[in-house]
C-alpha positions as CSV (number, residue, x, y, z in Angstrom):
1,M,6.4,-1.4,5.8
2,N,7.2,-2.3,9.3
3,V,10.9,-1.1,9.0
4,A,9.6,2.1,7.2
5,K,7.1,2.6,10.2
6,A,10.1,2.3,12.6
7,I,12.0,4.8,10.8
8,I,9.0,7.1,10.7
9,M,8.5,6.9,14.4
10,G,11.8,8.4,14.8
11,L,10.3,11.7,13.4
12,N,8.9,12.2,16.8
13,S,12.2,13.5,18.1
14,E,13.2,15.0,14.6
15,P,10.1,17.3,13.9
16,K,12.0,19.1,11.2
17,K,12.8,16.0,9.2
18,H,10.7,14.4,6.4
19,I,9.9,11.3,5.0
20,I,8.7,10.9,1.6
21,I,6.6,7.5,0.8
22,I,6.0,6.6,-2.7
23,S,2.6,4.9,-3.0
24,P,0.6,3.4,-5.9
25,L,-2.8,4.4,-5.0
26,D,-4.5,7.7,-4.0
27,A,-6.7,5.8,-1.7
28,L,-3.6,4.2,0.1
29,E,-2.1,7.7,0.4
30,H,-5.2,9.0,2.3
31,N,-5.2,6.0,4.7
32,Q,-1.6,6.0,5.4
33,A,-1.8,9.9,6.2
34,R,-4.7,9.2,8.6
35,S,-2.7,6.5,10.4
36,F,0.3,8.6,10.9
37,E,-1.9,11.6,12.2
38,L,-3.0,9.1,14.8
39,L,0.5,8.7,15.8
40,G,0.8,12.3,16.3
41,L,2.8,13.1,13.0
42,M,1.9,15.7,10.6
43,A,1.1,13.7,7.4
44,A,-0.2,14.7,4.1
45,P,-1.3,12.7,0.8
46,V,0.0,14.9,-2.0
47,N,-1.5,13.9,-5.5
48,G,-3.3,15.4,-8.4
49,Q,-6.5,15.8,-6.4
50,T,-5.0,17.4,-3.4
51,Y,-2.4,19.6,-4.8
52,S,-3.1,23.3,-4.6
53,P,-1.3,26.5,-3.7
54,K,-2.1,26.2,-0.2
55,L,-0.7,22.7,0.0
56,Q,2.6,23.7,-2.0
57,K,3.0,26.8,0.4
58,A,2.6,24.3,3.6
59,L,5.1,22.0,1.9
60,E,7.6,24.7,1.2
61,E,7.3,25.9,5.0
62,Q,8.1,22.3,5.9
63,K,4.7,21.9,7.8
64,Y,4.6,17.9,7.2
65,Q,6.8,15.2,8.6
66,V,5.4,12.5,6.3
67,I,4.5,13.1,2.9
68,I,2.7,10.3,0.9
69,T,2.7,10.8,-2.8
70,S,3.0,9.0,-6.3
71,P,5.8,8.4,-8.8
72,E,4.1,10.8,-11.0
73,M,4.1,13.7,-8.6
74,C,7.6,13.2,-8.1
75,L,8.9,12.9,-11.6
76,K,6.4,14.9,-13.6
77,H,4.7,17.5,-11.4
78,D,6.7,20.8,-11.9
79,G,5.5,22.3,-8.5
80,F,5.9,19.4,-6.1
81,R,9.2,18.1,-7.9
82,G,10.5,22.0,-7.5
83,V,9.7,21.6,-3.7
84,I,11.4,18.4,-3.1
85,S,14.6,19.1,-5.2
86,N,15.1,22.4,-3.4
87,P,18.2,22.3,-1.5
88,K,16.6,24.1,1.4
89,F,13.7,21.2,1.6
90,A,16.0,18.3,0.5
91,H,18.4,19.0,3.4
92,H,15.7,18.0,5.8
93,I,14.7,14.8,4.0
94,A,15.4,11.8,6.3
95,A,14.6,9.0,3.6
96,I,12.4,8.1,0.9
97,V,10.3,5.0,1.2
98,I,9.0,3.1,-2.1
99,D,5.9,1.3,-0.8
100,E,4.7,-1.7,-2.5
101,A,7.9,-1.7,-4.9
102,H,6.9,-4.8,-6.8
103,C,4.7,-2.4,-8.7
104,I,8.0,-1.2,-10.3
105,L,7.7,-4.3,-12.5
106,Q,3.9,-5.2,-12.4
107,W,2.9,-1.7,-13.3
108,G,5.9,0.2,-14.6
109,D,5.4,-0.8,-18.3
110,K,1.7,0.2,-18.5
111,F,-0.3,1.4,-15.7
112,H,2.2,3.4,-13.7
113,E,5.0,4.2,-16.1
114,E,6.9,6.4,-13.8
115,Y,7.2,3.4,-11.4
116,S,10.0,2.1,-13.8
117,K,11.7,5.5,-13.7
118,L,11.9,5.9,-9.7
119,S,15.6,5.6,-9.7
120,T,16.0,9.1,-11.2
121,L,14.7,10.4,-7.8
122,Q,18.1,9.6,-6.4
123,A,19.8,12.0,-9.1
124,F,18.0,15.3,-7.6
125,M,18.2,14.2,-3.9
126,P,21.2,14.7,-1.7
127,S,23.6,11.7,-1.6
128,H,23.0,11.0,2.0
129,V,19.3,10.5,1.7
130,P,18.7,6.7,1.9
131,V,16.1,5.1,-0.4
132,L,14.3,2.0,1.2
133,V,12.4,-0.2,-1.3
134,T,9.7,-2.4,0.5
135,S,7.3,-5.2,-0.5
136,A,5.8,-8.3,0.9
137,T,5.2,-9.9,-2.3
138,M,8.5,-10.0,-4.3
139,P,9.4,-13.3,-5.8
140,P,13.1,-13.7,-7.2
141,P,12.3,-12.6,-10.7
142,V,10.4,-9.5,-9.5
143,L,13.1,-8.5,-6.8
144,S,15.9,-9.0,-9.6
145,Q,14.3,-6.6,-11.9
146,V,13.5,-4.2,-9.1
147,C,17.3,-4.2,-8.0
148,I,18.3,-3.4,-11.5
149,T,15.7,-0.6,-12.0
150,M,16.7,1.0,-8.6
151,H,20.5,0.2,-9.1
152,I,20.6,-1.9,-5.9
153,D,23.8,-4.0,-5.3
154,M,22.0,-7.7,-4.7
155,A,25.1,-8.6,-2.9
156,K,24.3,-5.9,-0.1
157,M,20.6,-6.7,-0.2
158,K,18.7,-8.5,2.6
159,H,15.7,-10.6,1.8
160,M,13.3,-12.2,4.4
161,K,11.0,-14.8,3.5
162,A,7.5,-14.8,5.0
163,G,4.3,-16.9,4.6
164,K,3.7,-20.1,2.6
165,S,4.8,-21.0,-0.7
166,D,1.7,-23.1,-1.5
167,L,-2.1,-22.1,-1.1
168,E,-3.9,-24.1,1.7
169,A,-7.6,-25.5,0.8
170,L,-10.1,-23.1,1.2
171,Q,-12.2,-25.7,3.5
172,F,-11.2,-23.4,6.7
173,I,-13.2,-20.4,5.5
174,P,-16.7,-21.7,6.2
175,P,-17.8,-21.9,10.0
176,Q,-16.7,-25.1,11.7
177,S,-20.4,-25.8,12.2
178,C,-20.9,-25.9,8.3
179,R,-18.2,-28.7,8.2
180,G,-19.6,-30.7,11.1
181,K,-16.7,-29.6,13.4
182,G,-17.3,-27.6,16.7
183,N,-19.8,-25.2,17.4
184,E,-18.4,-22.1,15.7
185,N,-21.3,-20.7,13.4
186,D,-19.6,-17.4,12.3
187,F,-16.9,-16.3,9.8
188,K,-13.4,-15.3,11.2
189,Q,-12.3,-11.9,9.6
190,T,-10.3,-13.0,6.7
191,M,-8.9,-11.4,3.5
192,I,-8.1,-13.7,0.4
193,F,-6.0,-12.4,-2.4
194,G,-5.9,-13.4,-6.0
195,D,-4.9,-11.9,-9.3
196,N,-7.7,-13.4,-11.4
197,I,-11.2,-11.6,-11.1
198,N,-13.1,-14.3,-12.5
199,T,-11.5,-17.0,-10.1
200,L,-12.0,-14.8,-7.0
201,M,-15.6,-14.3,-8.0
202,A,-16.0,-18.4,-8.4
203,V,-14.5,-18.9,-4.9
204,C,-16.6,-16.3,-3.5
205,K,-19.7,-18.0,-4.8
206,W,-18.3,-21.3,-3.7
207,V,-18.1,-20.0,0.0
208,Q,-21.5,-18.5,0.0
209,D,-22.9,-21.7,-1.4
210,N,-21.1,-23.7,1.6
211,S,-22.5,-21.5,4.2
212,P,-25.8,-20.5,5.7
213,V,-28.1,-18.1,3.8
214,E,-28.0,-15.5,6.7
215,L,-24.2,-15.4,6.4
216,H,-24.0,-14.4,2.7
217,E,-23.8,-10.7,3.2
218,Q,-20.6,-11.3,5.1
219,V,-18.9,-12.5,2.2
220,A,-17.8,-9.9,-0.5
221,I,-15.4,-9.4,-3.2
222,Y,-13.4,-6.2,-4.2
223,N,-12.0,-5.5,-7.8
224,S,-11.6,-3.1,-10.3
225,R,-15.0,-3.9,-11.7
226,L,-16.8,-2.1,-8.9
227,T,-17.6,1.7,-9.0
228,P,-15.4,3.9,-6.9
229,C,-18.3,4.3,-4.5
230,A,-19.0,0.7,-4.3
231,R,-15.3,-0.1,-3.4
232,Q,-15.4,2.4,-0.6
233,I,-18.5,0.8,0.8
234,V,-17.0,-2.5,0.8
235,L,-13.7,-1.5,2.4
236,K,-15.8,0.4,4.9
237,R,-18.0,-2.6,5.8
238,F,-14.8,-4.9,6.2
239,E,-13.3,-2.4,8.4
240,E,-16.5,-2.1,10.7
241,G,-16.6,-5.9,10.7
242,K,-20.0,-6.3,8.7
243,I,-18.1,-8.0,5.9
244,K,-16.2,-10.9,7.4
245,V,-14.6,-12.7,4.2
246,L,-13.2,-10.4,1.6
247,F,-11.9,-11.7,-1.8
248,T,-9.8,-8.9,-3.2
249,T,-7.1,-8.0,-5.7
250,E,-3.7,-6.8,-4.5
251,A,-5.0,-3.2,-4.5
252,A,-7.6,-3.7,-1.6
253,G,-4.7,-5.4,0.4
254,M,-2.5,-2.6,0.2
255,V,-5.4,-0.3,1.7
256,G,-6.6,-2.9,3.9
257,D,-3.2,-3.4,5.7
258,L,-3.8,-0.2,7.5
259,F,-7.0,-1.2,9.2
260,C,-6.6,-5.1,9.9
């Protein structure tokens, strides 16, 4: 999202322009809105829980520079779709940003079906409105399918590779003193991702078993099996530094990126 953030920062000099960000999670929408507000921009999360006649009126009056919403709101919600496709409003749209675009393939056929239909956004937007498709986790097969879905010419696409291809051993997680190396006796703030909850739970237990008992509360796991309240508590404790090592599925990473 760094490129998207750079584009959005240009709104400081264009207060009448809007950026629409397509996000996969309501929690992410709210966190992003707060982040943009801290930058001095008017931002609003627009989803089934927040939408109201008052919010629609504010949107129609173009009070928000950054609108964070979901595929469902853009494609299925009559009120919101009417707002963004209105020529008066659409004329002021600076860009559409699809965040976490790998979800087009991963979620498009089951969880968020509308993700696979996002290309239809271009049909009722002015032709000059750019669509920015962003993701930090898009291997070649996913990238290829996303390009097909979004009608992107791969010959004109720029692909930057970041990170390492192979996972490193997890010996680096416990404090150095636990490994007989150095005097460090505390965890470093770390977030570790995985797509298998059972594996994450096993690794979380391994880290606790290989660390002093007094540090066990600093190691936690975030996944869909937790209640919504428990997920909020875990993320808040991680943000405050009370949890130092967080084993998580992709969803927490999308939210956590905002406060790390």
